[in-house]
N, C-alpha and C positions, 0 to 999 in steps of 0.2 A: 583464569581459564583463557587460553589463547584463542585468537581468531582462526577460523577455518580458512585454509588457503583456497583461492579460486583459480581455476584453470584459465589461462589467457590464450584464447583461440588463435590470435595473430602473432603469438610468440612461437615461432616454428623452429624445429630442429631437423637438420638435413644430414643424412649420412653421405658424405662426399666420396669416401673410399673405405674399403675394408680389405686388408691384406693379411694373408696367412704366411707365417714363417715357422719353420722347425728350427729351434735354437737351443739344443741341449747344452751347448757350451756356455750360454748366458743364463739359462734357466734350468739347471740340472734338477733331477728328481722326478716327481710325479707329473709335473705339468710343463713339459718342454714345448708345447704347441702354443704359439703366440698369434693372437688376432689383433692387429694394429688397426685402429679405426680413426678416421678423420671426420670430425663433426663441425657443422656451422650452425650457430644459433642466431636467428634473424628476428629482430623486433619489428614486426609490422603493425604493432598496436599504436595507439596514440599516447601511451604512457611511457615514461622512463622507468626502466626496470633494472634493479641490481640483482645479479645472480649470486647466491650465497653458498650453494652446495648442490650435491647430487645424491641420487639413490639408484643403484643398479640392482636388478634381480636377474640372476642367472639360473635357468632351469636346465638341468643336465639330462642327457639321454637315459641315465640310469634311474631317473626319478628324483634325484636329490636337488635341492635348491640352495643357492648361496645369495645372501643379501649383503651388498657393499654400500655403506653410507658414509658421507663425510662432508666436512666443510670445504668450501672453495671448489674450483674447477682448475685442475692442474696448478694449484697454489694461488689462484687468482679469484677475485670477486668482481667480475666485470660489470660495469654500469653501461646499459645500452639505451640510448635515447631512441625515439621513434626513427625507424629507417636504418639504424646501425646494426652491425652483426659482430659476432665473435667466433673465431675459428680456432680449433685446437686438435691435437691428436693425443691418444693414449692407447692402452692395450688391455686385453684380458688374456689370462693364461688358462689353459684347459688341458685335460687329458682325454677328453671325449667330446662328442658333438653336444652343442648347447644352444639355447636361445637366450639372448641378452636383451633386456628391456629396462626402462627406468624413467626417471624424471629429473629435471632441474628445478630447484626451488629458490625463491628469493622474495624481494619486496618491491612494490611500486613506489613512486615518489611520495605517496602518502603513508608509507610504511605498512601497507596492507600486504599480507602474505599472498604470494602467487606461485604458480608452478606451470610447467609445460612438460609434455611427455616426450621421451626419446623413442624414436621408432625402433621396433624390434629388429634385431640383427641375428641372422642365422650364422652360428659359428660351427661350420662343418669341416671336419678334417678331410683332406683330399682322399678320395677312395683308393688311389693307387699308391698309398704310402707303403714302403717296405716294412716288414714285420718288426724290425728293430726300432723303428720310429713309433710304433704303436704301444710300446711297453715302457 
């Protein structure tokens, strides 16, 4: 039986920027709306932490939910000593308004499982989109 992960209060995630793009030429089909996010993970704790993966939960306006889990963070498993940070960007695709939230998980220098929460992001389509961009 595995150890239960503990939340590290001083391992913080900051949303640096969130950008909306309509990109049907790059993402044709049902989800041409792109929300590009820029995050910084800052280790304010006294422990070295290696981040091993992430879990996102997207709650859509229509009541549906999508869970995205995976190893690594943009293909990396960064190790953050006290005071260090890691920044990256990625994106979510959507066809409707959504709320994205989640967590990063990893281990401390003693291989104890840890996690930190990703602040919720409102993924809202601009209200003035032409009708052809909404379908």
